[in-house]
N, C-alpha and C positions, 0 to 999 in steps of 0.2 A: 393250499396249505391248511394245516390244522392249527387251531388257536388254543392257547392255554390261558387261564385267568387266575390271578391272585388277588384276594381282597386283603388289604393290610391296614392296620391302624396301630395305635400305641398298644401293642400286645394282643390285638384281636385279629383273627383270621377266619375265613369262611370259604364256602364253595360257590361256584357259579355254573348254572346250566344255560347253554346257548339255545335260544329258540329262534329258528331261522324261518323267514318267509320271503318270497320273491316279490319284487315291485318293479313295474315297468320303468325303462330308462329313456323314454321318449321325451318330447318337449312338453311345454305347458307349465302349470304352476305347482306341480307336485301332486302325488296321489295320497292314498290313505296312509295312516301311521303304520309303520313296519314294526312287528313285535321285536322287542329288545330284551336282553337279559335283565333279571331283577336287579342284580348288581348291588354293590355297597352294603355289605353285611352290617348288622346292628353294631354301632360304635365305630365303624370303619371311618378313617379320615381320608383315605385315598384307595383307589382301585387300580391295579396294574393288569392290563390285557396284552398278551403277546402271542405271536406265532409259536406254536409248539414245535413244528418241524418245517424245514424248507430244504432245498437242495442247492448244491454249489452252483453259483451263477445266477441264482434268483434272489429277489429282495425279500427279506423278512422285516418285521417291525414289532415295536412295542409302544404302548401308549399308557399314560397315567391320567386318571380322572379324579378331581376333587369331589368327595362325597358330601361334605357339609358346607362347601363354599369354595371360592376360588383358591387355587394354589399359587404360591409365589416362590421366587428363587429356586426354580426347578433346576436340578443338575443331575445328569446321568453319568455313570462311569462304568467301564467294563471291569468285571471281576473274574472272568474265566474265558479261556479260549485264546487262539491266535489273535493278536491285535487287529482290530478293524477300524475303518474310518467312520466316525459318527459326526456328521456335520450339524446336527440339530440337537446337540446334547444339553441345551439349556431351554428346551421347549417341552411340551407335553407329549411329543411323539418323536420316536427315532426310527430310522431305517438302517438295516444292516445288510451288507452285501459281502458275504463271506466267500473266500476263494478256496477254503480247505474244509474237509470233513471234520466235525468236532462238535463239542458242546460249548456254547457261548453264554456267559452269564453277565447280567447287568444289574446295577443297583441305582435306584433313583432316590434322591433326597430332595425335600421341599419343605416349605412352611405352609401350614394349613391356614384356614381363615382366621384363626385366633393367634397366629404367629408362632405356633408350636412346631418344633421340628418333627417331621414324619418321614418315613422311608418305606421302600418296597423293593422287590427283586423280580427279575424275569430270567427265564432260561429258554434258549432257542437251540434246538438240535439241528445241525446241518449235515445232511446225508449226501451220498454220491449222486451226481447227476444221472438222470434217466438216459436211455439210449439216445444217441445223437439224432437230432431232428425232431424228437418228440416234444420238446419245449418250444413253443411258437410265440409266446407273449409274456411280457413282464409288465405288471401294473406298478406305476410309480406315482408318488411315494407316500408312506404314512406321514401325515403332518397335522398340525393344529391350526385352527382359525376360530374367530369369534362368531357368535350367532349374528346373522344379518350380513356377514361378509360374503363376497363372491369368491368361490373357490374353483379349483380345476384339478383334474386327474388325467393321466395320459397312459395309454396302452402302447408299449414299445414292442414291435414285432422283433422276434429273434429267429429269423427264418434260415433254413439250410438250403444249399443248392440254389436252383433257379426258381424256387417257389415264391409266391406273391400273396398278398393279403386279398381275400375275397370280401370279408365283412368283419366288423367288430360290433358286438352288442354289449351294452352296459346294464347291469342289474343291481339294484340296491337290496342288500341282504338283511340289514339291521339298522335300527334307529328310526326316529321320526323322519318322514319323507323329506328329502331335499327338495328345494323349490327352484323354479325357473330353469329346468333342465334344458341343456343345449348340446346336441351332438351333431351340429352342422359339420364339424370335422369329426368323423366317427372315431378316430383314435384319441380324441380329447373330449372329456366330459366337463362341461361348465355347469355350475350350480350355485345356488344361494343357500347358505347354512340356515336351517330353521331355528326358530326361537326355542330355547330349552330352559328348564327350571334349574338344572344343574349340569355340570360337565357330562357330555354324552358322546358315545362313539357312533359314527356312521360307518357302515362297512359296505363296500361295493365289490362286484365281480366284473371283470372284463373278459369276454369270451371271443376269441379270434378264430375265424375259419379261413383256411388258406385255399387257394385255387387248386392245390393238389389234394384237398380233402382232409387235411389235418385240422383237428379241432382241439384247442387248448384254452385254458382259462387261468386267471390269477386274481388274487384278492388284495385289497388295499383298504386301510382304515383312515378315517379323518376324525380328529377330536374336535367337537364343537364346544367351545368354552362359553359358559353362561356369563351373562352380564347382569348387574343389578339394574333396577328401573332407572331410566335416564333422569338426571336432575332437571328441574324446571329451568328453562333458559339455556339448555345444553348448546355448547358452541359447535361441536362436531355433529351437525345434523344431516349433512349431505354426504358424508363419507364415514364409513365404519372404521374405528380406530383399532388397528391390529396390536397384538401384544409385542412390546419391545422391552429391552432392559439396558442398563448402562454397559457399554463395552468394557469399561474399566470399573469394576465394582468398588475399588478403593479410591476413586477420584473424589476431589473435594466437593463436588456437587452431585455425586451419584445418588444420594438419598432423595433428591428433589427433581431430577431431570424429567422423569416420566410425568409426575404430577404437574410440572410446569408447562410442558409442551405437547404431550401426546397421551392424554387421558380422556376416556369417555365421561369422566366426572367434571370436566371443565364447564363452567357456566357463566353467563352474564345475564342478570335479571334485575330490572329497575335500579340500575346503578350499582348493584352488588355483584361481586365476582370473586372467584378463587384463583384467578390468574396470578402469576408471580410478578413481583416488582423487580426492577433492575438491581435492587440490593440483594434480593434472594437469588437471582440468576443474572449476573452481569453480562454485558457484551464481552466477547472473547478478547477484545483489545485491552481490557483491564488486566489481563493476565501477564502483560509484558510492559516494561517501562517505555519502550518505543512504540507501543501500540500494535506490534506485529507478533501475534502469538506463535509459539513454537509448536512443533508436531505433538509433543507430549501434552501440552495444554489443550490442543485441539481434540486429541483423542479422549481426554477426560470429559468432553462434552458430547460424545457420540453415543447415540442410542441405536441398537441393532435388533433385528428379529432373529439373527443367527450370527455366531461369532465370526464366521468367515468373512462376512461383509465388512466388519471393522478391520480385520486383518488386511483385506485387499485395499481398503481405503487408506490405511496407514502406509502401506507400501507405495501406493500411488503418490501420496504426498511426499514421501521420502525420495522417490526415484524420478518422478515426472514433473514436479514443481520446481524446475531448475531456475526460474527467475523469481521465485517467491511470490508470484501473483496470487495464487490461491490462498496462501497463508495471510497475506495482507488483506485480501477481500474477506476472509473468514473473521477478521477482527470485528465485523459488524453483525455477527450472529451470536445468539445465545446458545444454540445447540444444533446438532446435525442428526436427523433421523434417517436411518437406512433400513428400508423395510421390504419384505417379500410381497406385501399387499398394498404398498404405496403406488397408486397409479391414478392419474399422472403425477409427476413431481411438481412441487410448488414451494413458495416462500410465504410465510404468514406474518403479517404485521401485528397480530394479537400476541404472539409469543416470541417473535424475533428469531424463530428457528427456520431452517430449510428442511424439506422433506424429499428424499431422493428414492426413486424407484430402483430397486436392486437389479432390475434387468440391465442396467447400465454398468453393473459391477462384476458379474460372474466371469470366472475364468475357466471352469471345467463343467462338464455335463452334469456331474453330481451336484454341483452348486446350483446350476440352473434348474435342476429337478425341484428345488425348494422354493422357486419363485412362481407365484400365481400367474396364470395365463389369461385371466379375465381381461378383455379388451377395454380400451379407453371408452368411457360412456358417451363421448361426443362424436363417435365415428359416423353416426347416421344423420347428424344435424344438417348436412348439405345435400341430402339425397334428392331434393327437388330442384337443385340448381343445375345449370346447363354448361358448367365449365369445371375444369380441374385446375388445381394449384399445387403441383408437385414441387419438391425442393430436394437438394442433396448437397453434401460436401464433397469436394473433388481435390485430388492431388494430381496435377497435370491433367491427363485425360482419363484418369481412373477414379472410381468412387472411393472415398476415404472410409465411409461406414459400410460395413458388409453385413450380409445375412449368413447366419450359421444354422444350417438346417436342423430341425428338431429330430430328424431320423438318424442323426449321426451321434454316436457316443464317443468318438475319438477327437472331434474338433475341440481345440482349446484356444484361449485368448491370453495375452499377457499384458502387463501394465503399460507397455509402450503402445499397444493398440488402444487402450482405454483413453489415451489422449484424444482420440477421434470420437469415442463413444461417450465417455463420462465428461470429457473436457468441455464441450459446448454447453452441456447441461449445467455444469458448475458455474461457468462464466455467466450464464443466463440467470440462474437463481441467486448467485452472489451479487449480480448487478442490482437485483431487487433489494437485497439486504443493504447494499451501500446506497441505494436510493433513499432508504429509510434513515440510515445513519452514515452519512459521508464521513470519511476519515477525519476531516477538519473539525467535525463537531462531536465526535465520539466522547471526548474528554469532558464535554459540557453537559452530558445527560444527567438528570436528577435521579439518584438511585431510588428515592422513595416512590417514583412514578412507575406505573405499568408501562410495558413496552409501547403499546399503541398511544399512550399519552405523551411519551417522550419523543415521538416522531415529530419533526418540525412541521409547522403549518404549511410551509412551501418547500417542496422537495425538488431535487435536481430534475426530475421528470416534468415537474410543473414549469420550471424555468426553461427547459427545452421546448415545451409546448408554447411558451410565451414568445421566445425569441426566434424559434425555427419551427413553426407549427406545421402539422400535416393538414392538408386542405381538402382531401377527397371525401365529401359527405357520402358518396356512394360506397366507398370502401369501408367507412365506419359502419354503415348500415349493413353491409354484407357480413362484416365481422360479428354482428349481433346474431346473425343466422348461423354462421359456421362454428362459432365458438361458445355461444350461449343458448342455442336452440330456439331462437325467435322464429316465428312462422314467416316464411318468405312471402313477399308481395308478388302479385302477378307480373309486375315489371321486372323484379329480381329473377323470377323463374325464366324470363325470356332473354336475359342478358346473354350475349354471345361471348365466347372467349376473347375475341378482339375488342369488344366493348369494355370488358372488365380490364383487359390489359391497358387500354387508354385511361381508364379511371386511375390506374396504379402508376404507370410509367412516367406520367407527367407530374407526379407528386414526389415526395422525398423520403419514402419508406423503403426498407430493404426486403420486406416480406408482408404478406397479408396479416400476419400476427401482430405487426406493429400497431394495427388499428383495433386490437382487442381491448375493450374496457367494459366493465359492467354498465348496464343502463343507469343513467342518472349520475355517473361519475364524470367529472369535468375533463380529466386528462388521462391519456393512456400511460400506464406504467410499463407496458410491454414494448413501447416504442424505444425507450432508453435501453431496455434489456436486450432487444434484438440487435440494435446498433452495436452495443458493446460486445456481445457474443461473436458477431461476424467479424468485427475488427480484430478481436484477440485471436481468433482462429487463423486469420490471414497473417497478422503481424507476427505472432509467436510461432506458428506452426506451418506457414506456407500453404494453408488450406483455403480454397475459395468456395463460396457458396453459390449454387445454382438456384434460380427461382424462375418459374415460367407460368404462363396461363395456356391451357391446352383444351382440346375437346374433352367432353365429359367421359371419363372412363366408365365402361360398361363391365358387368360382372365377367370375371375371367380374363379381361384384357391386361396386357402388360405394357411396358414402356415403349415397345415398338409399335403399339396399336393406337396411341394417342398422338395428335398432331399439335405442334407448338404454334400458337398465334403470335406470341412474343415471349422472349426470355432473355436472361442475362446471367453471366458468370462473374462473380465478384462485384456485385452492385454497390457494395460498401465503398468502392473507389470512385463512384460517380461524383463529378465536381460539385453538383448541387447538394450532395449529401455530406461532403467532407466538413463543412463548417459545423454541422450537427455532431459529427464524430468528435471533432476537437473540443466542443463544449462538454460532451459526455466524459471524455478523458479528464479534462480539467476538474470536473466535479467529483467523479468517483474513483479515478485511478491517477492521482496527481504525481505518482512516482514515474509515470510514463510521460515523456515529452509529448505534448499535444501535437507538435509538428510531425510526430510519427505518422499521423493520418495521411500526410502528404506523400509518404513513401509507398503507400499501397498501390498495387498495380491497377491500371485502368480496367474498367469492366469490359468484358468481351460479349458482344451481342450474339444471341442464338440465331439460327437460320429458320425463319418462319416457313411453315409448310412442310418441314421435316418432322420426324417423330422425336419424342423426348429421348428415346434411346440413341438415335442418330446424333443428337445434339450433345452427347457426352464427349464426342471427339471435336473439340473446338480450338485447341491450341496447336501450334506447329510442333512437329516432333522435336524432342530435345529441349523444349522450353524450360529455361532455368527457373527453379523455385527459390523463394526467399529463405526457406528453411529446409532442413533435412527431411526428405520424403520418407514415408513408411517403407519398410522393406517388403519382401514378397508376402503376399496375402497367404494365410494358412491354407494348406491344401484342402479342398472341399468347400471352403467359404465361397459365396457367390454374391452377385449383385442383389441389392434389395429389391423387393417386389414394388410394383407401382403403388399398391395399397400402403405399404410401409412408408413410401415417400410422400404420401398425401397427409400423413399424420403430423401433428405438432406435439412434441413430447412434454409440453408444459401445461400446467393446470391452473384453474382459478381456486385459490385457497378459500376456506370458510371465511365468511365476512368478519372483519374485526368488530369489536364492540364499539358503540358510539364514543366519540371523544368526550 
């Protein structure tokens, strides 16, 4: 593609010359600085860079950069050409996939660092496609992230006939060199955005060679948004805060949502903080007389990195929350953050908000294009252990959660499927929120206090640990390794799957993650959340959770290659665990009769000595479910890989300030 550049300000315009240089795309910490355009003419408030030309079926893009400081309230609108879908129209980068020849115009409006309205325009010419088969790759997609954030790009093969990919090479063409480059999957480039003094464009080229000898390339841009120096005592120190904005700009708390719950400017130092009090951002329960917020009130508290996330979340609440459970549970939060770079998801007692990875929300391939692929940072923590701990949700003898291959552009999901994808995650994170503020005490919180100060000294999870404690010291110690990165001891490295299974199965947890707690913290908060999540998925949706201890998976192995030492389906129904479930329900979901725990189906043991894959088929044919089962899986969706089933989708939030 050819790129055009427009330098715009309040009445000022200039020209830009692109200086290109190649930079290697291999691993390591990044190479030398790549020459970049001079950019930002004297007096310019913003700079717009766009593809000058593209062809039908390929992806074009445009980006806007702040010249004097950060831009805010960015909004793109189409001004010319056949209407096209723009999913990132409130960010600093848009992608355009035109299906017809023509000239497409776009205008971007924003506020500059002084709060002054500024604007710019971009024009993209779309020409006819080249001869069939000559286009072999599309790079997706132009997007924006902040310096220090982990980003990703993907090269999508568009092959004709029986041709296949032989190789993919990535080259950085422009901008300061990206860091920590990873092309373990050649079609995906992972990188860390470099530090920049002002908004900067990075430009990359993906070159694909097919086995038939076709060579094709495509380019893609990434905006790196500059951040001011971090404040002393910065609270978000272990995770980079992505740009988000209120889904509803006219909501009653829209002007403070970002500053209260997801800003890199949040700090706590020597007793001083700029966190919000509950008067500034109350719990959602305060929006309704009965303490149960409506969907409208909930959506007023949603922050998103892209509009479609809020739209999907709203439809999910309206169509899938048939019992009102999510609305009741959301009464204990101050805000909901839905982000393309939130990974893993978490709940935070410093702000009262929940933070949700948008990977659990997408419905179409174009939506998924905008979600970062950077893996969970904890994946390597258990590399030296000698056992596996996979899990999965099942409907009958089928997996409830599916894998949607990245190489397909036609696969879609709908809100009914999100019950199995987003549902468990929401039950889990909202269990944490209701552990902080159970419905019985929401009305007694002191508005003048910060969220972390208003949390009761003894929480439901503390009372659970007191009356029905977990006893396995070995599992608590292993959790420090698997979920916090502690160095394993010689003894832990030698544990066999059968030994770990014995540590676990004679205790009263439902998963390894029940034992997850930061070092020095008295009680696990995850124990309560895991119990509640598994109960709700079984009770409300007829879905049972499998958990097992297996031989250690080796690189490339799948579910048929690892052998189960011990496992169980629906462990939440274990007689010794039911008193714990009843207590959790009474504490954080009192609208559900605690006796509902006794209606759960009894757990089904797995067959030791058989593979994890073989143990999917545990129930007799035609086994009745307690709730309506999911319909046919979308064509092309497949079982999740063993690697996916080893991950826990929940994260440890930044630490709260001292009480």
